[in-house]
DSSP file (Angstrom, degrees, kcal/mol; ACC not computed):
  #  RESIDUE AA STRUCTURE BP1 BP2  ACC     N-H-->O    O-->H-N    N-H-->O    O-->H-N    TCO  KAPPA ALPHA  PHI   PSI    X-CA   Y-CA   Z-CA
    1    1 A M              0   0    0      0, 0.0    20,-0.3     0, 0.0    21,-0.1   0.000 360.0 360.0 360.0 136.3    0.1    0.0   -0.1
    2    2 A A        -     0   0    0     18,-0.1    19,-0.3    19,-0.1     2,-0.2  -0.176 360.0-119.6 -60.1 149.7    1.3    3.4   -0.9
    3    3 A S        -     0   0    0     17,-0.2     2,-0.4    18,-0.1    17,-0.2  -0.522  20.2-139.2 -90.7 169.7    2.4    5.8    1.7
    4    4 A V  E     -A   19   0A   0     15,-3.1    15,-2.1    -2,-0.2     2,-0.4  -0.926  13.2-167.9-124.0 140.3    0.8    9.3    2.4
    5    5 A R  E     -A   18   0A   0     -2,-0.4     2,-0.5    13,-0.2    13,-0.2  -0.988   2.5-166.2-135.6 134.0    2.6   12.5    3.2
    6    6 A V  E     -A   17   0A   0     11,-2.6    11,-3.0    -2,-0.4     2,-0.6  -0.980   7.8-154.3-116.4 123.1    1.1   15.7    4.4
    7    7 A L  E     -A   16   0A   0     -2,-0.5     2,-0.5     9,-0.2    34,-0.2  -0.854  15.0-171.5 -99.5 116.6    2.9   19.0    4.4
    8    8 A V  E     -A   15   0A   0      7,-3.0     7,-2.8    -2,-0.6     2,-0.4  -0.926  11.0-166.6-123.8 122.2    1.8   21.6    6.9
    9    9 A G  E     +A   14   0A   0     -2,-0.5     2,-0.2     5,-0.2     5,-0.2  -0.887  20.1 167.7-100.6 130.4    2.9   25.1    7.3
   10   10 A T  E >   -A   13   0A   0      3,-2.1    28,-2.5    -2,-0.4     3,-0.9  -0.767  52.7 -99.5-132.3 176.5    2.0   27.0   10.5
   11   11 A K  T 3  S+     0   0    0     26,-0.2     3,-0.1    -2,-0.2    28,-0.1   0.561 124.4  47.0 -70.4 -10.9    2.8   30.2   12.4
   12   12 A K  T 3  S-     0   0    0      1,-0.4    23,-1.7    26,-0.1     2,-0.3   0.315 123.7 -73.6-115.2   4.7    5.2   28.1   14.5
   13   13 A G  E <   -A   10   0A   0     -3,-0.9    -3,-2.1    23,-0.3    -1,-0.4  -0.829  58.2 -55.2 136.3-172.0    7.0   26.1   11.8
   14   14 A A  E     -AB   9  32A   0     18,-2.7    18,-3.7    -2,-0.3     2,-0.3  -0.850  37.7-167.4-113.4 147.1    6.6   23.3    9.4
   15   15 A F  E     -A    8   0A   0     -7,-2.8    -7,-3.0    -2,-0.3     2,-0.5  -0.975  10.7-154.1-133.4 147.9    5.6   19.8    9.9
   16   16 A V  E     -AB   7  29A   0     13,-2.3    13,-2.4    -2,-0.3     2,-0.4  -0.972  14.5-166.0-123.3 116.1    5.7   16.6    7.7
   17   17 A L  E     -AB   6  28A   0    -11,-3.0   -11,-2.6    -2,-0.5     2,-0.4  -0.833   8.7-176.9 -97.0 128.9    3.2   13.9    8.5
   18   18 A T  E     +AB   5  27A   0      9,-2.4     9,-3.0    -2,-0.4     2,-0.3  -0.983   9.8 155.4-131.3 150.9    3.6   10.5    7.1
   19   19 A S  E     -AB   4  26A   0    -15,-2.1   -15,-3.1    -2,-0.4     7,-0.1  -0.979  42.6 -97.8-155.6 166.3    1.5    7.3    7.1
   20   20 A D    >   -     0   0    0      5,-0.6     3,-1.3    -2,-0.3   -17,-0.2  -0.246  58.8 -83.9 -82.8-172.3    1.0    4.2    5.2
   21   21 A G  T 3  S+     0   0    0    -19,-0.3    -1,-0.1   -20,-0.3   -19,-0.1   0.725 127.2  63.0 -67.7 -18.0   -2.1    4.0    2.8
   22   22 A K  T 3  S-     0   0    0    -21,-0.1    -1,-0.3     3,-0.1   -19,-0.1   0.721  89.3-151.5 -79.2 -16.2   -4.5    3.0    5.8
   23   23 A R    <   +     0   0    0     -3,-1.3    -2,-0.1     2,-0.2     3,-0.1   0.791  56.9 124.0  53.1  35.6   -3.8    6.4    7.5
   24   24 A E  S    S+     0   0    0      1,-0.2     2,-0.4     0, 0.0    -1,-0.1   0.878  73.0  36.0 -85.1 -43.9   -4.4    4.8   11.0
   25   25 A N  S    S-     0   0    0     -5,-0.0    -5,-0.6     2,-0.0     2,-0.4  -0.907  70.3-161.6-116.3 142.6   -1.0    5.9   12.3
   26   26 A W  E     -B   19   0A   0     -2,-0.4     2,-0.4    -7,-0.1    -7,-0.2  -0.950  11.7-152.1-123.7 134.5    1.1    9.0   11.7
   27   27 A D  E     -B   18   0A   0     -9,-3.0    -9,-2.4    -2,-0.4     2,-0.5  -0.860  20.2-155.7 -95.9 136.5    4.7    9.9   12.1
   28   28 A V  E     -B   17   0A   0     -2,-0.4     2,-0.5   -11,-0.2   -11,-0.2  -0.948   8.7-170.5-119.5 122.7    5.2   13.6   12.7
   29   29 A S  E     -B   16   0A   0    -13,-2.4   -13,-2.3    -2,-0.5     3,-0.3  -0.903  38.0 -16.1-110.9 128.5    8.4   15.3   11.9
   30   30 A G  E     -     0   0A   0     -2,-0.5   -15,-0.1     1,-0.3     2,-0.1  -0.732  26.7-136.4 134.8 178.2    9.0   18.9   13.0
   31   31 A P  E     -     0   0A   0      0, 0.0     3,-0.4     0, 0.0     2,-0.4   0.243  54.7-173.3 -74.2 135.5    8.6   21.7   13.9
   32   32 A H  E    S+B   14   0A   0    -18,-3.7   -18,-2.7    -3,-0.3     4,-0.2  -0.831  72.6  15.1 -93.4 148.8   11.1   22.6   11.2
   33   33 A F  S >  S-     0   0    0     -2,-0.4     3,-2.2   -20,-0.2    -1,-0.2   0.914  95.8-144.9  49.6  54.6   12.1   26.3   11.3
   34   34 A E  T 3  S+     0   0    0     -3,-0.4   -21,-0.2     1,-0.3    -1,-0.1  -0.092  75.2  13.2 -46.1 132.4   10.7   26.6   14.7
   35   35 A G  T 3  S+     0   0    0    -23,-1.7     2,-0.3     1,-0.3    -1,-0.3   0.353  99.3 114.6  83.2  -8.5    9.2   30.0   15.4
   36   36 A W  S <  S-     0   0    0     -3,-2.2     2,-0.5   -24,-0.3   -23,-0.3  -0.722  71.2-117.8 -99.9 144.6    9.2   31.0   11.8
   37   37 A E  E     -C   56   0B   0     19,-1.6    19,-1.7    -2,-0.3     2,-0.6  -0.675  27.4-156.4 -80.6 134.2    5.8   31.5   10.0
   38   38 A I  E     +C   55   0B   0    -28,-2.5    17,-0.2    -2,-0.5     3,-0.1  -0.930  15.8 179.0-112.6 109.8    5.5   29.0    7.1
   39   39 A Y  E     +     0   0B   0     15,-2.2     2,-0.3    -2,-0.6    16,-0.1   0.803  65.4   3.0 -81.1 -30.8    3.2   30.1    4.2
   40   40 A H  E     -C   54   0B   0     14,-0.9    14,-2.5   -32,-0.1     2,-0.4  -0.959  47.5-170.7-163.4 139.1    3.6   27.2    2.0
   41   41 A L  E     +C   53   0B   0     -2,-0.3     2,-0.4    12,-0.2    12,-0.2  -0.994  17.8 174.7-126.6 135.7    5.2   23.8    1.5
   42   42 A K  E     -C   52   0B   0     10,-1.9    10,-3.2    -2,-0.4     2,-0.3  -0.989  18.2-148.2-149.5 127.8    5.1   22.1   -1.7
   43   43 A G  E     -C   51   0B   0     -2,-0.4     8,-0.2     8,-0.2     6,-0.1  -0.744  30.5-109.2 -95.3 151.8    6.8   18.7   -2.9
   44   44 A S        -     0   0    0      6,-2.2     6,-0.3     3,-0.7     3,-0.1  -0.635  13.2-147.9 -73.5 121.6    7.9   18.2   -6.6
   45   45 A P  S    S+     0   0    0      0, 0.0    -1,-0.1     0, 0.0    67,-0.1   0.745 102.5  50.6 -65.1 -16.3    5.7   15.7   -8.5
   46   46 A V  S    S+     0   0    0     65,-0.5    66,-0.1     1,-0.3    -2,-0.0   0.841 128.6  17.4 -83.8 -37.3    8.9   14.8  -10.5
   47   47 A D  S >  S-     0   0    0      3,-0.1     3,-2.7    -3,-0.1    -3,-0.7  -0.781  70.8-168.8-134.2  83.8   11.0   14.3   -7.4
   48   48 A P  T 3  S+     0   0    0      0, 0.0    -1,-0.1     0, 0.0    21,-0.1   0.689  86.3  62.9 -57.1 -15.5    8.7   13.7   -4.3
   49   49 A N  T 3  S+     0   0    0     19,-0.1    21,-2.8    -6,-0.1     2,-0.6   0.529  85.7  88.1 -85.2  -5.2   11.8   14.0   -1.9
   50   50 A R    <   +     0   0    0     -3,-2.7    -6,-2.2    -6,-0.3     2,-0.4  -0.859  59.6 175.6 -93.6 121.4   12.3   17.6   -3.1
   51   51 A I  E     -CD  43  67B   0     16,-2.4    16,-2.3    -2,-0.6     2,-0.5  -0.984  17.8-154.2-127.0 136.1   10.3   20.0   -1.0
   52   52 A Y  E     -CD  42  66B   0    -10,-3.2   -10,-1.9    -2,-0.4     2,-0.4  -0.900  10.4-167.9-111.6 140.1   10.1   23.8   -1.1
   53   53 A A  E     -CD  41  65B   0     12,-2.8    12,-2.0    -2,-0.5     2,-0.6  -0.977  11.6-152.9-125.4 142.6    9.2   25.9    1.8
   54   54 A S  E     +CD  40  64B   0    -14,-2.5   -15,-2.2    -2,-0.4   -14,-0.9  -0.942  24.1 170.7-113.6 118.4    8.4   29.6    2.1
   55   55 A Q  E     +CD  38  63B   0      8,-2.9     8,-2.5    -2,-0.6     2,-0.3  -0.919   5.4 176.3-125.3 148.5    9.1   31.1    5.4
   56   56 A T  E     -CD  37  62B   0    -19,-1.7   -19,-1.6    -2,-0.3     2,-0.3  -0.990   6.9-176.2-148.4 156.2    9.0   34.7    6.5
   57   57 A S  E  >  - D   0  61B   0      4,-1.1     4,-2.5    -2,-0.3   -21,-0.1  -0.991  39.1-116.8-151.1 158.1    9.5   36.7    9.7
   58   58 A G  T  4 S+     0   0    0     -2,-0.3    -1,-0.1     1,-0.2     4,-0.1   0.879 115.6  42.6 -58.9 -35.6    9.2   40.4   10.5
   59   59 A W  T  4 S+     0   0    0      1,-0.1    -1,-0.2     2,-0.1    -3,-0.0   0.930 126.3  24.2 -66.7 -56.7   13.0   40.4   11.4
   60   60 A F  T  4 S-     0   0    0      1,-0.2    -2,-0.2     3,-0.0    -1,-0.1   0.560  94.7-147.6 -98.6 -13.4   14.6   38.4    8.7
   61   61 A G  E  <  -D   57   0B   0     -4,-2.5    -4,-1.1     2,-0.0    -1,-0.2  -0.392  52.0  -6.1  79.8-159.2   12.1   38.7    5.7
   62   62 A Q  E     +D   56   0B   0     -6,-0.2     2,-0.3    17,-0.1    -6,-0.2  -0.507  64.9 174.4 -77.6 138.0   11.3   36.3    3.1
   63   63 A K  E     -D   55   0B   0     -8,-2.5    -8,-2.9    -2,-0.2     2,-0.5  -0.995  16.3-154.7-144.6 140.4   13.5   33.0    3.0
   64   64 A V  E     -D   54   0B   0     13,-0.5    13,-2.8    -2,-0.3     2,-0.3  -0.978  11.4-167.0-118.0 126.4   13.0   30.0    0.8
   65   65 A Q  E     -DE  53  76B   0    -12,-2.0   -12,-2.8    -2,-0.5     2,-0.4  -0.785   4.1-159.7-109.4 155.7   14.2   26.6    1.9
   66   66 A R  E     -DE  52  75B   0      9,-2.6     9,-1.6    -2,-0.3     2,-0.4  -0.999   0.3-162.6-135.2 130.9   14.6   23.4   -0.2
   67   67 A S  E     -D   51   0B   0    -16,-2.3   -16,-2.4    -2,-0.4     3,-0.2  -0.959   8.0-171.6-114.6 143.9   14.9   19.7    1.1
   68   68 A E  S    S+     0   0    0      5,-0.4   -18,-0.1    -2,-0.4   -19,-0.1   0.362  83.3  55.7-106.8  -9.7   16.3   16.9   -1.1
   69   69 A D  S >  S-     0   0    0      4,-0.6     3,-0.9   -18,-0.1   -19,-0.2  -0.081 122.6 -85.8-130.9  43.0   15.3   14.2    1.3
   70   70 A G  T 3  S-     0   0    0    -21,-2.8   -20,-0.1     1,-0.2   -21,-0.1   0.662  91.6 -49.5  80.1  18.7   11.6   14.5    2.0
   71   71 A G  T 3  S+     0   0    0    -22,-0.4    -1,-0.2     2,-0.4     3,-0.1   0.414 108.0 112.4 102.4  -2.2   12.0   17.1    4.7
   72   72 A K  S <  S+     0   0    0     -3,-0.9     2,-0.4     1,-0.2    -2,-0.1   0.929  87.6  18.2 -63.5 -49.9   14.7   15.5    6.9
   73   73 A N  S    S-     0   0    0      2,-0.0    -4,-0.6     0, 0.0    -5,-0.4  -0.961  71.6-161.4-131.7 147.4   17.2   18.2    6.1
   74   74 A W        -     0   0    0     -2,-0.4    -7,-0.2    -7,-0.2    -9,-0.0  -0.875   5.5-168.0-125.4 155.0   16.9   21.8    4.6
   75   75 A E  E     -E   66   0B   0     -9,-1.6    -9,-2.6    -2,-0.3     2,-0.2  -0.994  28.7-113.6-141.8 138.6   19.1   24.2    2.9
   76   76 A P  E     -E   65   0B   0      0, 0.0   -11,-0.2     0, 0.0     2,-0.2  -0.525  36.4-178.1 -73.9 136.2   18.4   27.9    2.2
   77   77 A V        -     0   0    0    -13,-2.8   -13,-0.5     1,-0.2    58,-0.2  -0.485  44.8 -36.6-120.3-157.8   18.1   28.8   -1.5
   78   78 A G        +     0   0    0     56,-0.8    -1,-0.2    -2,-0.2    58,-0.1  -0.254  48.8 171.1 -62.6 138.5   17.6   32.1   -3.4
   79   79 A S        +     0   0    0     56,-0.2     2,-0.6   -16,-0.1   -17,-0.1  -0.020  38.7 114.6-134.3  31.7   15.3   34.4   -1.7
   80   80 A E        +     0   0    0     55,-0.2     2,-0.5     2,-0.0    57,-0.5  -0.935  37.6 175.2-103.6 115.8   15.8   37.6   -3.8
   81   81 A F        +     0   0    0     -2,-0.6     2,-0.4    55,-0.1    21,-0.1  -0.966   5.3 174.6-120.9 108.2   12.4   38.4   -5.7
   82   82 A A        -     0   0    0     -2,-0.5    57,-0.5    55,-0.4     2,-0.1  -0.928  30.6-117.6-120.2 148.6   12.5   41.7   -7.6
   83   83 A Y        -     0   0    0     -2,-0.4     2,-0.4    55,-0.1     4,-0.1  -0.468  32.8-114.4 -71.1 149.0    9.8   43.1   -9.9
   84   84 A V        -     0   0    0     -2,-0.1    -1,-0.1     2,-0.1    56,-0.0  -0.752  69.0 -32.1 -88.2 130.6   10.8   43.6  -13.7
   85   85 A G  S    S-     0   0    0     -2,-0.4     2,-0.2     2,-0.0    -2,-0.1  -0.100 114.8  -1.5  65.5-153.4   11.0   47.3  -14.8
   86   86 A E        -     0   0    0      1,-0.1    -2,-0.1     0, 0.0     0, 0.0  -0.499  60.9-161.1 -71.3 126.8    8.9   50.2  -13.7
   87   87 A T        +     0   0    0     -2,-0.2    -1,-0.1     1,-0.1    -3,-0.1   0.887  18.2 179.1 -86.2 -40.9    6.4   49.0  -11.0
   88   88 A G        -     0   0    0     12,-0.1    12,-1.6    11,-0.1     2,-0.3  -0.293  33.7 -59.8  64.9-155.1    3.8   51.7  -10.9
   89   89 A N  E     -F   99   0C   0     10,-0.2     2,-0.3     8,-0.0     8,-0.1  -0.760  37.0-164.2-121.5 158.9    0.7   51.6   -8.7
   90   90 A H  E     -F   98   0C   0      8,-2.9     8,-2.8    -2,-0.3     2,-0.3  -0.966  37.1 -88.9-139.8 168.4   -2.3   49.4   -8.1
   91   91 A M  E     -F   97   0C   0     58,-0.6     6,-0.2    -2,-0.3     2,-0.1  -0.541  39.4-145.3 -78.6 128.6   -5.6   50.0   -6.3
   92   92 A F    >   -     0   0    0      4,-3.8     3,-2.0    -2,-0.3    -1,-0.0  -0.401  32.1 -99.8 -88.5 170.5   -5.5   49.1   -2.6
   93   93 A Y  T 3  S+     0   0    0      1,-0.3    -1,-0.1     2,-0.1    -2,-0.1   0.707 123.3  57.6 -66.4 -14.0   -8.5   47.6   -0.9
   94   94 A D  T 3  S-     0   0    0      2,-0.1    -1,-0.3     0, 0.0     3,-0.1   0.301 122.8-102.9 -94.4   6.7   -9.4   51.0    0.5
   95   95 A G  S <  S+     0   0    0     -3,-2.0     2,-0.2     1,-0.3    -2,-0.1   0.439  84.1 122.7  85.8  -0.3   -9.6   52.5   -3.0
   96   96 A T        -     0   0    0     -5,-0.1    -4,-3.8     1,-0.0     2,-0.5  -0.560  66.2-111.5 -86.2 154.0   -6.2   54.3   -2.8
   97   97 A Q  E     +F   91   0C   0     -6,-0.2    -6,-0.2    -2,-0.2    53,-0.0  -0.769  38.9 177.7 -91.6 133.7   -3.3   53.8   -5.1
   98   98 A K  E     -F   90   0C   0     -8,-2.8    -8,-2.9    -2,-0.5     2,-0.1  -0.941  30.9-105.8-129.3 143.6   -0.3   52.1   -3.7
   99   99 A P  E     -F   89   0C   0      0, 0.0   -10,-0.2     0, 0.0     2,-0.2  -0.396  42.6 -99.1 -64.8 147.9    3.0   51.1   -5.2
  100  100 A W        +     0   0    0    -12,-1.6     2,-0.4    -2,-0.1   -13,-0.1  -0.510  48.8 179.9 -64.7 134.8    3.7   47.4   -5.9
  101  101 A E        -     0   0    0     -2,-0.2     2,-0.3    -3,-0.1    -1,-0.0  -0.969  27.0-126.3-140.2 121.4    5.6   46.2   -3.1
  102  102 A F        +     0   0    0     -2,-0.4    22,-0.3     1,-0.2     3,-0.1  -0.493  37.0 159.6 -67.0 126.4    7.0   42.6   -2.6
  103  103 A K        -     0   0    0     20,-4.1     2,-0.3     1,-0.4    21,-0.2   0.730  53.2 -38.2-113.6 -45.5    6.0   41.1    0.7
  104  104 A R  E     -G  123   0D   0     19,-1.4    19,-2.3    20,-0.1     2,-0.5  -0.979  52.6 -93.0-171.6 164.1    6.2   37.3    0.6
  105  105 A I  E     +G  122   0D   0     -2,-0.3    17,-0.2    17,-0.2   -66,-0.2  -0.806  31.8 176.5 -88.6 123.2    5.7   34.1   -1.3
  106  106 A W  E     +     0   0D   0     15,-2.9     2,-0.3    -2,-0.5    16,-0.2   0.741  62.5  22.6 -99.1 -18.5    2.3   32.6   -0.7
  107  107 A H  E     -G  121   0D   0     14,-1.3    14,-2.1   -67,-0.1     2,-0.4  -0.998  53.3-158.4-151.3 136.4    2.4   29.5   -3.0
  108  108 A F  E     -G  120   0D   0     -2,-0.3    12,-0.2    12,-0.2   -67,-0.1  -0.944   7.3-174.1-108.7 139.1    4.8   27.3   -4.8
  109  109 A E  E     -G  119   0D   0     10,-3.1    10,-1.9    -2,-0.4     3,-0.1  -0.787  14.2-155.3-133.1  94.2    3.8   25.3   -7.9
  110  110 A P  E     -G  118   0D   0      0, 0.0     8,-0.3     0, 0.0   -67,-0.1  -0.307  29.2 -92.3 -70.3 156.2    6.5   23.0   -9.1
  111  111 A S        -     0   0    0      6,-2.6   -65,-0.5     3,-0.5     6,-0.1  -0.312  18.5-138.3 -68.7 147.1    6.7   21.8  -12.7
  112  112 A L  S    S+     0   0    0      1,-0.1    -1,-0.1   -67,-0.1   -68,-0.0   0.462 103.1  26.8 -85.3  -2.4    5.0   18.6  -13.6
  113  113 A T  S    S+     0   0    0      1,-0.3    -1,-0.1     4,-0.1    -2,-0.0   0.530 116.8  52.2-130.8 -21.8    8.2   17.6  -15.8
  114  114 A D    >   -     0   0    0      3,-0.2     3,-1.5     1,-0.1    -3,-0.5  -0.969  56.9-157.9-133.7 114.3   11.3   19.4  -14.4
  115  115 A P  T 3  S+     0   0    0      0, 0.0    -1,-0.1     0, 0.0    17,-0.1   0.641  95.7  56.7 -70.8 -12.5   12.3   19.3  -10.7
  116  116 A D  T 3  S+     0   0    0     15,-0.1    17,-1.9    16,-0.1     2,-0.5   0.442  90.2  80.8 -88.1  -7.9   14.3   22.5  -11.2
  117  117 A T    <   +     0   0    0     -3,-1.5    -6,-2.6    14,-0.2     2,-0.4  -0.924  53.3 163.8-110.6 123.1   11.4   24.7  -12.4
  118  118 A V  E     -GH 110 130D   0     12,-1.6    12,-2.0    -2,-0.5     2,-0.4  -0.997  25.8-146.2-138.4 134.5    9.0   26.1   -9.7
  119  119 A Y  E     -GH 109 129D   0    -10,-1.9   -10,-3.1    -2,-0.4     2,-0.5  -0.859  15.9-160.8-101.0 141.1    6.5   28.9  -10.1
  120  120 A A  E     -GH 108 128D   0      8,-2.3     8,-2.8    -2,-0.4     2,-0.4  -0.970   8.3-148.1-130.6 121.7    5.9   31.1   -7.0
  121  121 A G  E     -GH 107 127D   0    -14,-2.1   -15,-2.9    -2,-0.5   -14,-1.3  -0.662  24.7-165.8 -86.3 136.7    3.0   33.3   -6.3
  122  122 A A  E  >  -GH 105 126D   0      4,-2.6     4,-1.1    -2,-0.4     2,-0.4  -0.772  20.6 -98.1-123.0 161.3    3.7   36.5   -4.3
  123  123 A E  E  4 S+G  104   0D   0    -19,-2.3   -20,-4.1    -2,-0.3   -19,-1.4  -0.952 109.2  46.8-108.6 136.5    2.0   39.3   -2.4
  124  124 A D  T  4 S-     0   0    0     -2,-0.4   -21,-0.1   -22,-0.3    -2,-0.1   0.766 129.8 -82.5 -53.9 154.5    1.6   41.9   -3.9
  125  125 A A  T  4 S+     0   0    0     -2,-0.2     2,-0.3    -4,-0.1    -2,-0.2   0.049  81.4 129.4 -51.5 113.3    0.3   40.0   -6.8
  126  126 A A  E  <  -H  122   0D   0     -4,-1.1    -4,-2.6    17,-0.1     2,-0.4  -0.989  45.5-136.3-156.5 156.2    3.2   38.7   -8.9
  127  127 A L  E     -H  121   0D   0     13,-0.4    13,-3.4    -2,-0.3     2,-0.3  -0.987  19.9-172.7-125.0 130.9    4.4   35.5  -10.3
  128  128 A F  E     -HI 120 139D   0     -8,-2.8    -8,-2.3    -2,-0.4     2,-0.3  -0.747   5.2-159.2-116.6 162.0    7.9   34.3  -10.2
  129  129 A R  E     -HI 119 138D   0      9,-1.8     9,-2.9    -2,-0.3     2,-0.4  -0.996   3.7-166.7-139.0 145.8    9.7   31.4  -11.8
  130  130 A T  E     +H  118   0D   0    -12,-2.0   -12,-1.6    -2,-0.3     7,-0.1  -0.976   9.5 177.4-121.5 138.4   13.0   29.5  -11.0
  131  131 A T  S    S+     0   0    0     -2,-0.4   -14,-0.2     5,-0.3   -15,-0.1   0.152  76.6  64.2-122.3  15.2   14.6   27.0  -13.5
  132  132 A D  S >  S-     0   0    0      4,-0.4     3,-0.7   -14,-0.1   -15,-0.1   0.004 122.4 -86.5-131.0  37.6   17.6   26.3  -11.3
  133  133 A G  T 3  S-     0   0    0    -17,-1.9   -16,-0.1     1,-0.2   -17,-0.1   0.620  88.7 -51.9  80.1  20.8   16.1   24.6   -8.3
  134  134 A G  T 3  S+     0   0    0    -18,-0.4   -56,-0.8     2,-0.4    -1,-0.2   0.360 105.6 116.6 103.8  -7.1   15.4   27.9   -6.4
  135  135 A A  S <  S+     0   0    0     -3,-0.7     2,-0.3   -58,-0.2   -56,-0.2   0.823  86.1  19.0 -70.2 -27.5   18.8   29.6   -6.6
  136  136 A T        -     0   0    0    -58,-0.1     2,-0.4   -57,-0.1    -4,-0.4  -0.983  68.1-158.4-136.3 147.4   17.4   32.5   -8.7
  137  137 A W        -     0   0    0    -57,-0.5   -55,-0.4    -2,-0.3     2,-0.4  -0.996   4.9-167.8-127.0 127.0   13.8   33.8   -9.3
  138  138 A L  E     -I  129   0D   0     -9,-2.9    -9,-1.8    -2,-0.4     2,-0.1  -0.891  23.5-118.7-105.5 139.0   12.7   35.9  -12.1
  139  139 A E  E     -I  128   0D   0    -57,-0.5   -11,-0.3    -2,-0.4   -56,-0.0  -0.543   7.1-147.8 -68.3 143.7    9.3   37.7  -12.4
  140  140 A I    >   -     0   0    0    -13,-3.4     3,-1.2    -2,-0.1   -13,-0.4  -0.903  20.7-165.0-107.0  94.5    6.9   36.8  -15.0
  141  141 A P  T 3>  +     0   0    0      0, 0.0     4,-2.9     0, 0.0     5,-0.2   0.564  65.0  89.1 -68.9  -9.2    5.5   40.4  -15.3
  142  142 A A  T 34 S+     0   0    0      1,-0.2     4,-0.4     2,-0.2    -3,-0.0   0.831  88.4  50.9 -60.5 -30.5    2.3   39.7  -17.3
  143  143 A L  T X4 S+     0   0    0     -3,-1.2     3,-0.9     2,-0.2    -1,-0.2   0.971 116.6  39.4 -71.8 -51.4    0.3   39.1  -14.1
  144  144 A R  T 34 S+     0   0    0     -4,-0.4    -2,-0.2     1,-0.3    -1,-0.2   0.866 118.1  47.0 -64.3 -37.7    1.4   42.4  -12.5
  145  145 A T  T 3< S+     0   0    0     -4,-2.9    -1,-0.3     4,-0.1    -2,-0.2   0.365  80.6 125.3 -98.0   9.9    1.3   44.5  -15.6
  146  146 A H  S X  S-     0   0    0     -3,-0.9     3,-2.5    -4,-0.4     4,-0.3  -0.458  74.2-117.3 -55.7 135.7   -2.2   43.3  -16.8
  147  147 A P  G >  S+     0   0    0      0, 0.0     3,-1.3     0, 0.0     4,-0.2   0.791 114.3  58.4 -55.2 -28.2   -4.5   46.2  -17.3
  148  148 A S  G >  S+     0   0    0      1,-0.3     3,-1.4     2,-0.2    -2,-0.1   0.688  85.2  78.5 -81.3  -9.6   -6.8   45.0  -14.5
  149  149 A G  G <  S+     0   0    0     -3,-2.5   -58,-0.6     1,-0.2    -1,-0.3   0.776  85.7  63.2 -65.3 -20.9   -4.0   45.1  -12.1
  150  150 A Q  G <         0   0    0     -3,-1.3    -1,-0.2    -4,-0.3    -2,-0.2   0.561 360.0 360.0 -75.4  -6.7   -4.6   48.9  -11.9
  151  151 A F    <         0   0    0     -3,-1.4    -1,-0.2    -4,-0.2    -2,-0.2   0.448 360.0 360.0-122.9 360.0   -8.1   48.6  -10.5
């Protein structure tokens, strides 16, 4: 029977839960990154042992971590996210115009065919991509520069 893995990000760290296919007993690994807010954990469908974690803190800012062994060990990878070109403004929830400002990565979406390619959704609304396993991240500006982004 196949095993099951659940990746959990919390305000107090990351956890990796594993069980056999019956899901009657669970092993819990963690907290990883104790005391850090973890916004998202995502494993690669190409290489299930490769997991990406988005962590942030008010002091250290945005950090991206990667595991090559299913979450037993972690290493920091690239955490520099910069918008391409002139950013301009967008409408804030209160109707005022605010400049685009990178805050954090909310979501990872690894490629279905390449373990080194991962997409990352950010706040303020932006989409980034790495093709080198997270060492460098480049914005795909079409989301942020779409005409609806001004409203």
